[in-house]
C-alpha positions in Angstrom: 20.7 -23.1 -10.9 19.7 -22.1 -7.5 18.1 -18.9 -6.5 17.8 -17.1 -3.3 15.0 -15.5 -1.6 14.2 -13.9 1.7 12.1 -15.6 4.2 10.0 -13.8 6.7 8.7 -16.4 8.5 12.5 -17.4 8.9 13.8 -14.2 9.3 17.3 -15.2 6.6 18.3 -15.8 2.9 16.7 -19.7 1.0 18.1 -21.2 -1.7 15.7 -23.2 -3.5 16.3 -25.4 -6.9 15.6 -24.1 -10.3 12.9 -27.0 -10.3 10.6 -25.4 -7.7 10.4 -21.9 -8.8 8.0 -20.5 -11.1 7.9 -17.6 -13.2 5.1 -14.5 -12.9 3.7 -11.4 -14.9 2.5 -9.3 -13.1 0.5 -6.9 -15.4 -1.0 -3.8 -14.3 -2.7 -0.3 -16.5 -1.9 2.7 -16.1 -2.3 5.9 -17.2 1.2 5.5 -20.0 -0.4 2.4 -20.4 1.0 -0.8 -19.2 2.8 -1.9 -16.7 4.8 -5.3 -16.6 6.7 -6.0 -12.9 9.0 -9.9 -13.6 9.2 -12.0 -10.5 10.2 -15.5 -9.4 7.8 -17.3 -6.9 8.9 -20.6 -4.9 7.5 -22.9 -2.1 10.1 -23.6 1.0 10.0 -26.7 2.3 8.3 -25.7 5.9 5.0 -24.3 2.6 6.2 -20.2 3.2 5.0 -18.8 0.1 8.1 -16.9 -1.7 8.2 -14.7 -4.1 11.5 -12.2 -5.7 11.9 -9.3 -8.6 13.7 -9.5 -10.6 14.8 -7.2 -13.9 13.6 -9.0 -16.8 17.3 -9.9 -18.2 17.1 -12.1 -15.6 13.4 -12.9 -15.9 14.2 -13.7 -19.4 17.8 -15.6 -18.9 16.3 -18.1 -15.4 
């Protein structure tokens, strides 16, 4: 399974294989409670760090 990221350095979309992708949760404390954002992180072949925010269902499916 490949995931499509946008590389700002290349100004183009890049496909990364699932073996090189890491799941990350960003937790933040707000006045209404804890807020969680889900993301996928990867590193491009030229060393550029890539992040793609996604929904919880996509996060769990991956």
